[in-house]
N, C-alpha and C positions, 0 to 999 in steps of 0.2 A: 679484983676485976679490973681497977684502974689501971694497975699497973700494965695488965694486958694490953689494954687498949691504947696507953701510951708507946708500948714497942711496935702496935701495928701502924701506929702513926708515924714513928720515927723511921720505919722500914723504907728501903729506896723503891722507887715503882721501876718495874723492868722497861727495857729500851723500847720493846714493842708495843706495850701499852703506852708509852710516852708519846710515841707519834700522831696517836689518834687523841691523848688527852691534850695536847698542846694547843694554847689559845693561838696561835700564829695560824693565818690562812694557809694553804698547800699552795705549792708553786704552779704557774700556769702552764711551764714546760715540765711536765711530769718524766718527760723522756731523758732529761739531761742529766748527766753522772753524779751532779750533786743532790738529785733527788733519792731519798730515801725508799720512796716507793719502788723505784726501778731497783735498787741495790737488795731491799729486802725481798719485794714480792715479785720481781720480775715485770712488772706493769707498765705497757705501753700505750699511751693514749691512741685513739684513732686519728686519721688525718682531718677528718671532718671537724674536729677542733681546733685546727691550725689552717685556716683559709690562707692560700697564697695568691696573690694576685696574678693574673694569666699571662700567659708568656706569648706577647705576638710576635716575637720572632719567627716562631715554628710556623704559624698561620701564614704568614706572608707569601710563602712560595706553597700552592697546591701540590700534594704527592701523587703518585700515579694513580691509587684509587680514584681520587676527585677526577683527573683528567680523564679516565677510562668511564666514569660514571656516565650513563644516558640520561639524558635530559626526559624529566618527566613531559607528558603530551598535555597541553594547555586543557581543561574541560570544556565540552562541547557547550556552545551557546546557541541556542536557536535564534532564527531572525526574528526581529520585534519590529512593530511600526514606530517605535521612539527612536530607533536609529535612522536619522535622516540623512539619505545618500547624498553625495555631490552633484549627480545628474539623474535623471530617469533612465531605467535600464529600456533599451532600444532592442526590439525584437522583430524579426522580420518573418516569423512563420505565418503562412498564408492562410490562416483561418481565424476565427472568432475564438476569443478565450472564454470558457465556462466552466463552470464548478464540476459538471458531470456532463460527457459528452453521448453518453447511451440514455441516461434516464430524462433528459431534458429535450423537449421539443420546441425549436424555436417558431416552428408553423403555427402553434397556439399560442396567441397573445394572451398575457394576464391582465386580470381586471385590476389589479391593484398590487402594491407592493407593501412587505410588513416592516422596512426598515427604511431610512434614507439612504440614498443612494452613495454609501461608503464603500471605496475599491477594498475588496479583500486582499489586494496585492499591498496596500498601506498607501498613506499618503504620499504622492510625489514618487513612487517607485518605479511606475512602469507608464510610457508614453502613449496609454490607450485610455479612453473615458468609458467610467464604468455606467453603464445603463441601468443597472438593478438587475439584469439578467445575465448579461455577458458584455464582453469587451471586446467590441469588432473590431476587426482589422483596420476598416476603414472609418475614419471619423463620421458619423451619422450626420453631423452638420453640411459636410461637404457633399454628402450624395451617394448614393450606392447603387443607383441605377447601371446596370450591365458589370457589375464588379464580381459579384457570384462566379460569372463563366471565367474571368480572369484568374479569379483565385484558384478553381478548380484546376485550369490549365497550369498554373504555376506549381501545384500540388503534385501535379502528374509528371512534370517536369523533373521536379527534385526526387520524386521517388524513382524515375527512371535512372536519373544519373548516380543514385546512392546503391541501387539494386545490380545493375549492370547486367550481364549475361544470366540468364536463369540456370539455376542450378541442376544438375543431370540428376538421374534416380541414385546411383550411387552414392554420390555426395549428400542428397538429400537423408538417404537412409542412415549414414556415417553418423551426420549430425542429430539425427533423430535418437539413435540410438546412443549417443554420448550424454543426451540431457533428458534421458528418461529418469524417473526417480529412483532406482536402485542406485544410479551412478554421479547423477547430481542433485545435491540436495537444496539448493538455491531454488526459490521459486517466489513468484509474486501472487497473492491471491485479491482476485477481482471480487467484492462483496456486493452487498446492497445497494451502495453508491455507484456502482458500475466503473466506467474506466472515468477517474477524476483527474483534473489539470496535473495536480502534484504528482500522478502515478506515470506522467510521461516523463518527470525528470527520474524517477526511480529506473523505469525501463532502460535510459540512456546510461545511468550509472553503471547498471548491469552489464550493459554493452562496452562497457570499458574493458573489462576483462574477459569476456566470453562473445563470442558469435551470435549467441542466440540465448533465449531466457523461456524459462517456462512459467506458463500463467495457468492458475486453476480459477476457475469461473465458479461462483456458487450465488444463489438466491434468486432475487427477482429479476436482474439481467439476464439470466440463462432461458429465460420465456421466447427471446428473440435472438438467437446465438447470429444469425446473419448479421443483424445490426453491429453487434459486438466485434465480429469478426473485420466487417467493414470499418467501424471506426477506429480501430487497432492499426490497421493498414494505412488509414489516411491520416492519422494524426502522428504517427510514427514513421512513416514513410518506411517499414520495414515489409516482411512478408510472411503470412504462415505457411509453415512446411508440415505440419502435423496437427489434428484434432481428434481426440477420441473424448468423445461426450462434452464434458466442461474442461479439458484438459487440454492448452494449445501451447505450441513451440512458435515462438515468434523469432524469425532470421532477421539480422541486421542490414545484411547485403554484402556485395562483393567489396564495392568501393567506399564504404562506412570509415571514417577515420574519427576516433574519438577525439581529437584536436580540434576537428573542425565540426562539432556536434552542434546543433542549433541551441540558442539562449531559451530557456523555458524559465522565467519567473516563476516564483513560490507564492502560492495563496497561503497567508498568514491565518486565516479563520475560515469557517465555513459560511458562506453568506445565507442569509435566511431564504426559504423558497418563496417567490411571490403566490399572491393569491390568484387561482384558477377558477373558472366555472364549475359548478357542483356536478360531480357525475350522475349521481340520482337525483332526478327530479320528484316533484310530489306526486305527479299522477305522469304515467308512461304515456307517450306519444301516441296519440290515436285510441286511448283507453280512457273511460271515465275512472271517478275516484273508487266506484265500487270495485269496478274489474281489476284497478290496480292493487287493491288491499286483498282481494280473492287470488290473485297471482302470487302475491308476497307470502301470503299465508301459505298455500298450496305448494310454493318453491321450497320452503324449509322443512316440509315433509316429506319431499321425496326422496330417494336412497342417493347418497352421496356417489358422485362419478369416481373420485378418488381421494387422498388425502395428502396435502402437501407436508413435507418435512421441512425443518427450518436449516436454513442454507443449504437447500437441495438441489437437486440438478432439476431444470423445469422443462427442458427442451423438448421434450415429446406431449405438451402441455395442449398447444393449439392444434395438432391433428387428432388428438384423442377428443377435443370437445367438437372439432367437425365432424369426425365420424359418429359421434354421439346423437348429435342434430339430426341425422338421417332419422332417427326412428323416435326421438324424444326432443319435444319442446321447450322442456324446463329442466335445467341441470342445476347441480349444487356441488361444490367443491370444497370441501372441508379444510380450514384452515386454523384448526386450533393449535395454539401455542405459538403461532408466528405474530408479531408485531402488526398493529392496524395499518401502519403506514405502508407495510410490506405487500398485505392483501389488496389494498386499495390501487398500488403502482400495479399489480399483477391483473385485476380487473379492469383497470383504463389499457393495459395492452392486450389483454383479449376483445375488449371493445372493437380495436382498431385491426386487429390481426385477423379474427375470425370471419367475419364481423357478427356483431349480437348486441343485445341491450341488455344493460345491467337493472337489476330488479333491486336487490337490497346488499347491504355487507353487516345484517344484524347476527348477532350469536356467533361469530367468528366464522361466517361464511360467506362464501360468493355463488350468488343465484343470478344465473343469467336466463335470458329467453330469446329464442331463434327470431321472433316477430310472427306476423300474419302471413306474409307473403315471402316464406324464407326460398332462397335459392342457392345451392351450394356454391361456395367460391370456387371459380375456375382460375385454373394456372396457379400462380404464386410457388415459391422455393421455398422449402424450409430444409434446413440442413440434418443429414442422417445421424445415426449416431456415430458413426466413424465415416471419415472421409478421406479420400484417395488424391493425394497431390502428385502421384507418378505423373511424367511426362510420355503422353503415348507417341512421340516424334523419337525420343530419345531411344525408347524399344525397338522402332522400327529401323532407326539407322544401326543399332547394334545388331540386328536380326540381319539386314543388310551387308553388314562388313563381315558378319560371322558366314552368310553365304558366299560372299565374293573369296573368302579365304579357303572355304571349301573347295570352290570352282577352280581357283590357281592350282590349289594341290593335287586335283584331278587332272588337270591340262599338262601339269608337271612329271605326274606319272605317267601319261599316254606317251609323251616325248620319250 
C-alpha cells in the first residue's frame, strides 16, 4: 500500500490541471498570445474588462445624423405671477375686463368682497386697476361720466372696420357648410362660466388658422342665448353667421389680420365672486310669514314643469315658464343632479327674464311664483331654435339680375 501511494505522488501532473493548480494569479490580458487560456480554451475576455479612454477626436465634429436631427421643442410653461414683466401690458380694448361677460351683471352692486383686491392678471402685469369685480377701461379715480357712450362707439367702429362688407348668402352658406361638425373637428365649448375673459384669446388663436370657429354653448348661459350672442359679437368684434340651438359659428370678418389682433392679457386664476344680496328673503314681499310657509310647502308638491339635464340646452325655458304662468301661479322645475350654484344662477335669470318671484331652492328644486297682480310680459325677443341669417336684399338682387338677364334674352330673340 505504501509503495502505491509513493508512485502516485511521484507521478507528473497533466498540463491542463497545472493551469488551475498553479499558485500564480492569471494575467489580466487573457486575450494575449502568451495566455494559455486563449491557446487551450480559445477564451476571449469581454471588452468591459478592458475600459479604454474615450476618443475626443471623433466627437469634435458632428456627424450627418446629428446635423439633421430636429431640435426638441421646449416644454410648455404656463404664465406665472412670479414672472415679473419689464413693463405692464398695455391693452386698448374698449371694454371692462371681467372674468365672465355673460354671467356677471355690473348693474347689480355687490355688498362685499370675499378676498382682497388682488388682480387676477398678476401683480404689475396689466395697466388697469382691479376693483374686485372688474378691471375698467378707464381709471375710476379719473371719472367715468359719459365714458360708456364713447366706448360703445369705439367698439362699433372697430367692428365695422374688421367686418367690412357683409357676406353674401352664397359665401355664408359655404363657410357654414365647411365648419359643420362632420367636416371641422375643432370647436370651443362654452360652459357654466359663460364667455370668460381667457376665451377671447382662445377665439383669436383659432382665427389665426381659420376664418370662422364653431362654439357649442351648454348649461346655465343658454337660458339667455340672446345675451350670449350679443356678448360674443361685442367682445370679439366678430359676426355670428349660423345658430342652431346652442351651436354657433362665429365669423372673424373680411379685413381681419392675425398679425394685428388685439392684445388680450391672460387671467392667471379665477377671482372669487363677490357677495351679492340674498335671492330668497325670509318672507316674500307682500305676504306674511304663514303665507310664505304655505306657498313654499305647496310649491314643492306641485307637478314639475320640466326636468333640467346637466350641461343641457335651456333656451326654451323662459318661454315655457311664461306660457305656464297663464294657467298656474306656482311652478316647480326639477334640478336633481345639477350643482347648487347652477340652479341658483338659473333662478336668478328667470327672475329677471320672466319676471317672477323666487320661492325656494330646497330639495334641488326651483319653485317660482308669478305674484298676485301678474300681467304677461309684452314684447321681448327670445331666439328661436334655429335662426336665419340670410340677407333678403341679396336674394332680391339675384332675382333682379336673373329677370334682367331673361329680358335681354327675350329682346335679342325678338330682334
